[in-house]
C-alpha positions in Angstrom: 23.6 5.4 -20.9 24.4 4.1 -17.5 21.5 3.1 -15.3 19.0 2.8 -18.2 18.4 -0.9 -17.5 16.0 -1.6 -14.7 17.6 -4.0 -12.2 16.2 -7.5 -11.5 14.3 -7.2 -8.2 16.1 -8.6 -5.0 15.8 -8.3 -1.4 17.3 -5.1 0.0 19.4 -5.3 3.3 18.1 -1.8 4.4 14.6 -1.2 3.1 13.0 2.3 2.7 9.7 0.4 3.0 7.6 1.5 6.1 4.4 -0.5 5.3 3.1 -2.8 2.7 -0.8 -2.8 2.6 -3.3 -5.1 0.8 -6.9 -4.0 1.0 -10.0 -5.6 -0.3 -13.4 -4.0 -0.3 -16.9 -5.4 -0.9 -20.4 -4.0 -1.5 -22.4 -2.8 1.4 -26.2 -2.4 1.7 -27.5 1.0 1.3 -30.4 2.3 3.4 -31.0 6.0 2.7 -27.6 7.7 3.3 -26.2 4.9 5.3 -24.4 1.8 4.3 -24.2 -1.5 6.4 -22.7 -4.8 6.2 -25.5 -7.4 7.2 -23.0 -10.2 7.3 -20.3 -8.6 9.4 -21.4 -9.5 12.9 -21.3 -13.2 12.1 -18.3 -13.0 9.8 -15.9 -11.4 12.4 -15.9 -14.5 14.6 -15.7 -16.8 11.6 -12.7 -15.0 10.2 -10.8 -15.3 13.3 -11.5 -18.9 13.6 -9.8 -19.5 10.3 -6.8 -17.2 10.9 -6.1 -17.5 14.6 -3.4 -20.1 14.2 -1.3 -17.4 12.4 -2.8 -14.4 14.2 -3.7 -15.4 17.8 -3.7 -12.0 19.2 -6.9 -10.2 18.6 -7.6 -6.3 19.4 -10.7 -4.4 19.2 -10.0 -0.9 17.7 -11.5 2.2 19.4 -13.6 2.8 16.2 -15.4 -0.5 17.3 -17.3 1.6 19.9 -18.9 3.4 17.0 -22.2 1.9 15.5 -21.3 -0.3 12.5 -23.5 1.6 10.1 -21.5 4.7 10.7 -18.1 3.0 9.9 -18.6 1.7 6.4 -15.3 0.5 5.0 -13.3 1.3 8.2 -11.3 -1.5 10.0 -12.7 -2.4 13.6 -10.8 -5.4 14.5 -7.1 -6.3 14.3 -5.4 -9.6 14.5 -1.6 -10.0 15.2 0.9 -12.7 16.0 1.6 -10.9 19.3 0.7 -7.7 20.8 3.2 -5.6 18.8 4.1 -8.0 16.2 3.7 -7.8 12.5 2.2 -8.7 10.0 -1.3 -7.6 10.8 -4.7 -8.4 9.3 -7.8 -6.2 9.8 -11.4 -6.3 9.2 -14.3 -4.0 9.3 -17.8 -3.6 7.4 -17.0 -4.3 3.8 -13.1 -4.3 4.3 -10.2 -6.6 4.9 -6.5 -5.7 5.0 -3.2 -7.4 5.5 -0.3 -5.1 6.5 3.4 -5.7 6.9 6.3 -3.5 7.7 10.2 -3.7 8.0 10.5 -7.5 7.9 8.3 -7.6 4.8 9.2 -10.1 2.1 6.9 -10.8 -1.0 7.7 -14.6 -0.6 5.8 -14.6 2.7 3.4 -11.7 2.2 1.6 -13.4 -0.9 0.6 -16.5 1.1 -0.6 -14.3 3.9 -2.8 -12.4 1.3 -4.2 -15.7 0.0 -5.0 -17.1 3.5 -6.9 -14.0 4.3 -8.9 -13.8 1.2 -9.8 -17.7 1.4 -10.7 -17.0 5.1 -13.1 -14.2 3.9 -14.7 -16.4 1.2 -15.0 -19.4 3.6 -16.3 -17.3 6.5 -18.5 -14.7 5.1 -22.2 -15.7 5.6 -23.6 -15.4 2.0 -26.8 -16.8 3.3 -27.3 -13.4 5.0 -25.7 -11.1 2.4 -23.9 -11.6 -0.9 -20.3 -11.2 -1.1 -19.3 -8.8 -4.0 -15.9 -7.5 -4.1 -15.7 -3.9 -5.5 -12.1 -2.9 -5.1 -8.6 -4.4 -4.3 -5.4 -2.6 -3.9 -1.7 -3.2 -3.1 0.1 -0.2 -1.6 3.8 0.3 -0.6 4.8 3.4 1.4 8.6 4.1 1.4 10.5 6.7 3.3 13.7 8.5 2.3 15.5 10.6 4.6 15.6 14.2 3.2 15.6 17.6 4.7 15.0 20.3 2.3 16.2 22.9 4.8 19.6 21.4 5.3 20.2 19.2 2.2 23.1 20.6 -0.1 21.0 19.0 -3.1 17.8 21.0 -3.9 14.6 19.0 -3.9 13.8 18.9 -7.5 17.4 18.1 -8.3 17.4 15.2 -5.8 14.1 13.9 -7.4 15.8 14.0 -10.8 19.2 12.5 -9.9 18.1 10.0 -7.2 14.6 9.0 -8.3 14.7 9.7 -12.1 11.8 12.1 -12.0 12.1 15.4 -13.6 10.0 18.5 -12.8 10.7 21.8 -14.4 8.8 24.8 -13.1 7.9 27.5 -15.4 10.7 30.2 -15.1 8.2 33.1 -15.6 6.7 32.1 -12.1 9.6 33.8 -10.4 10.6 37.5 -10.3 12.6 37.4 -7.1 15.7 35.6 -5.9 14.2 32.3 -5.8 15.7 28.8 -6.6 13.1 27.0 -8.8 14.7 23.8 -7.8 13.9 24.3 -4.0 10.3 24.4 -3.4 9.1 24.6 0.2 6.6 21.7 -0.3 5.8 18.8 -2.7 2.7 16.7 -3.5 3.0 15.0 -6.8 0.8 12.1 -8.0 1.1 10.4 -11.2 -1.5 7.8 -12.2 -1.9 5.3 -15.2 -4.0 2.6 -16.4 -1.9 -0.7 -17.0 -4.2 -2.7 -19.3 -2.0 -5.7 -19.4 -2.3 -6.1 -15.6 -6.0 -4.9 -15.3 -4.9 -2.2 -13.1 -4.6 1.4 -12.1 -1.1 2.2 -11.0 0.1 5.5 -9.3 3.2 6.8 -7.8 3.2 9.6 -5.2 6.1 11.9 -4.0 5.5 14.1 -0.9 7.5 16.0 1.6 6.6 15.0 5.2 7.7 13.6 8.5 8.8 10.1 9.5 10.0 9.1 12.9 9.8 12.9 13.7 12.3 13.8 10.9 11.8 15.5 7.6 11.5 12.9 4.8 10.4 12.4 1.3 7.5 10.0 1.3 7.4 7.8 -1.8 4.3 5.5 -2.5 3.5 3.1 -5.2 -0.2 2.1 -5.3 -1.9 -0.4 -7.7 -5.6 -1.0 -7.6 -8.3 -2.8 -9.6 -10.2 -1.2 -12.4 -13.7 -0.3 -11.5 -16.2 -2.8 -12.6 -13.5 -5.3 -13.5 -12.7 -6.7 -10.0 -11.8 -10.3 -9.4 -14.6 -12.2 -7.8 -13.0 -15.5 -6.6 -9.9 -16.3 -4.6 -8.0 -17.7 -7.5 -8.5 -14.6 -9.7 -7.5 -12.5 -6.7 -4.2 -14.3 -6.4 -3.5 -13.8 -10.1 -4.3 -10.1 -9.9 -2.3 -9.5 -6.8 0.8 -11.2 -8.3 0.4 -9.0 -11.5 0.1 -5.9 -9.2 3.2 -6.7 -7.4 5.0 -7.1 -10.7 4.0 -3.5 -11.4 5.4 -2.4 -7.9 8.7 -4.1 -8.4 9.3 -2.7 -11.9 8.4 0.9 -10.8 10.3 0.8 -7.6 13.5 -0.6 -9.2 13.2 1.8 -12.2 13.0 4.9 -9.9 15.5 4.1 -7.3 18.2 2.5 -9.7 21.7 3.8 -9.5 23.1 5.4 -6.4 20.2 5.4 -4.2 19.6 1.9 -4.8 23.2 0.9 -3.8 22.6 2.6 -0.4 19.9 0.0 0.4 22.3 -3.1 -0.1 21.5 -6.6 -0.9 20.7 -9.3 1.5 22.6 -11.9 -0.7 25.8 -9.7 -1.0 28.9 -11.2 0.4 
């Protein structure tokens, strides 16, 4: 049948991607009901020293006014190439992220992740507190223009035809003149363990808003398996590459066909 082969990944001329996010978390020190990061105060300066050539613009986020022990795993400091430029890297007690948006390309995103992870391992004061990663994830948020109130294609048919995802509501639910293919809301999450990549992978579809317009929010999220998290930079690089392979496969499998054609190809003549 047509469109049953997953296309080889390629750069899209018009991406549905609104943000790519890498996140790494490490263990905190528990004191009663509170958690703290004893090495964070010293680490934040050391981290910027190691990344400022790529991210010279530093910004303290509003949450930084809140005591550290009340903001576990919450970013407090942001570093950019310029005031409103991407990519961005962020840190907080027990957390590091690297984020990119419309100009994202994996060939440049991966080195940025590797540099950030290296800066974490080089700069974190293990003499004050051990560095023990507990979770890593790679998340891609895509937006598809879709207004369920004006579209001629009902939502569940759009999912089936454009995103190859079939939902069939139970017919006995309806005793009125209701179109089962046109629900007023949608929030669907499917998650699976991918043992070959040492990962938990999920895809989410939800109706929402993007740029003040109705949209279908489509996410792919890959994270580490608990108690089996990489503990050194080289292993993180390997894991992230495998996680990205899952993302590419799932994305191109789901959007293949007419929807993919609307995004174009940067290499097309």
